[in-house]
N, C-alpha and C positions, 0 to 999 in steps of 0.2 A: 411301794410303801410310803407312806405320807412321813415317815421320822427318819428314813434314807436318805442317803448323799443323794440318789438320783432315783429315778423309774428303774425297772428291775432290768429292763432291756436294754439301758444305757451302760451297761457295764463294759461292752464291746466302745468301743473306738463309733461316733457318728458317720454317719455317712456324708458324704460330701455331695448336699444339694442345696438347690437353693434355698430353700427352708432353711439350713443349716447356715447358710451364710449371712441372709437374714437376721436369724436369731444371734450371731457373733455379731452381728452390725448395732442390732440394738440392746443387746447385752451389754456392749463395751458405750454406747453412748449414754447408758442410763449410767452404766459404773462411773463415766468418765464427769458426769452432770454430776455426781453425788460427790466424789474428789475433789471438783473443782468449785463447788457450792462451800463445801466442808473449809478448803483450804486457802482460796480466795475472799469469801464473806464471811462466814461463820468464825473461826480461830482469828482472824484479825479482830473482830469485834468481840470476842474474846479477851482479845488482849495477849493472844498466843503469839503472833507473828501470822505473816501469810508466803503458803506454800510459791514458790517460783518454778514450776515442775517446764514452763519452757524456754527458763535459763539455762535451768540444768541439761535438758535435752540439745540446747544452741552449742553449752559448753563441749558436748558429750560429741557432736558432729563435728567441731570445730578442733577437736582431740583428733580425729580420725581425719583430718585434712579435708573436709568434706564443706560446703556450702555451709554457712551457720547464723544466715540474717533471722530477721524475727519470723518472717512465715516458714522458711524451714525447719524453726524451732517450734512451732503452732501445728504444723504436717507432722514433726515429727511427735510431740505428745500427744496431739489430739486424735490423729489417723490413726497412726502405723502403727503407736504402742497402744493409746486409748482404744479405739475401737476395733483396733483387729489382732494385734499379737498378745495382750493380757487375755480377753476371751479364749482366743484360738487354745491358749497356754491352761485354762482350765477346763475348757469342753474334751482337747485331747490328750493332757497329759495331766494335769492335777484329780479332777474327776474321777477318771479310769482308776488313779494309782490310788485315791481315797476309799475308792468301791473297795480295791482289791487286798490293801492292805487292812483297812479296818472297815469291814462290811459294816453294814450298818450305823455309822455314824452317822448325826443330823449334818445336811449340807449346809447349813449355817454357821457351824464346828468347821466343818472342812473348806467352806469359803473363805472364814477369818483367817484360818492357818494360812489357805494361797494367798490372802490379803498379805501377813505378815510376810512371807516368802518374796512376793514384789517387793515390800519396803526392804528387805536385806540385801535385793539384783539392785535397785533403782539408788537407794541411799548409800548399800554399802560398797556395791561395786561402781555401778554407772557415776555415782560420785568423785570416787577417787582416780577413777580413769578421767575423767573432764576436768579432774587438778582440785577438786576438792580435798578436806579429810575426810578418809571414809566418815561414814554414817553422822556426815556435816560436821564433826568433833562432839557429837552427843550433847549438839546446842536445844535451846527449848523446840528451834524449828524439826526436829529430829524428830521429838514429839508425836509432833502434829503429821508428818509425815508417816509414822507411823498408822495413828487414827484414820488420816486420810488413805491409805492403801487397804488397811483392811477395812472401813468403810465404801471403797470401791469392790472388791472382793466378797463383799455380801449384797452389794448391791446386783451387781455383774450376777452373780449365782440367782439371786433371787429373780429377775429377770427370765433368767433361762428357763428356773421352775416354774413361773407362771407361764411362759409361752407354752412350755412344753404339754404341760396342763391341758390347757385349751386346744392343741394340735392332737390330745390322744384320746 
């Protein structure tokens, strides 16, 4: 159904296949590119301040006592979180929950809500765990991060929807 969160067969968890792994990587890459374009280029050009997700990742790694140099922060933000963890969360947790709890909810709304949940996790919890104030003290950058996480959720989900339609 075009207005539903997903296609009718995706109410169950997706099978883990090579196609699913490629879908995860492509959705995550698209979402991460949109997030970084917004947070590192567009928001600063608008005078809103720029996001530093690699810095946050480095702080988190350091708080865990792990190596936290720039390469590790980039690996954490770009690959482990952006390309793998967040799209896995959409495909295997959020999308099935939305399908069950609110059947027929359009995927754009569900994915925007998912992005907002990612923001709560990243800026509310991870920032605090890394030694910053929770939600970064609700400074201007907090709202730039909210927009970035919502954008990530929508772009990643749009990529999933597009690729699933092409293979259906």
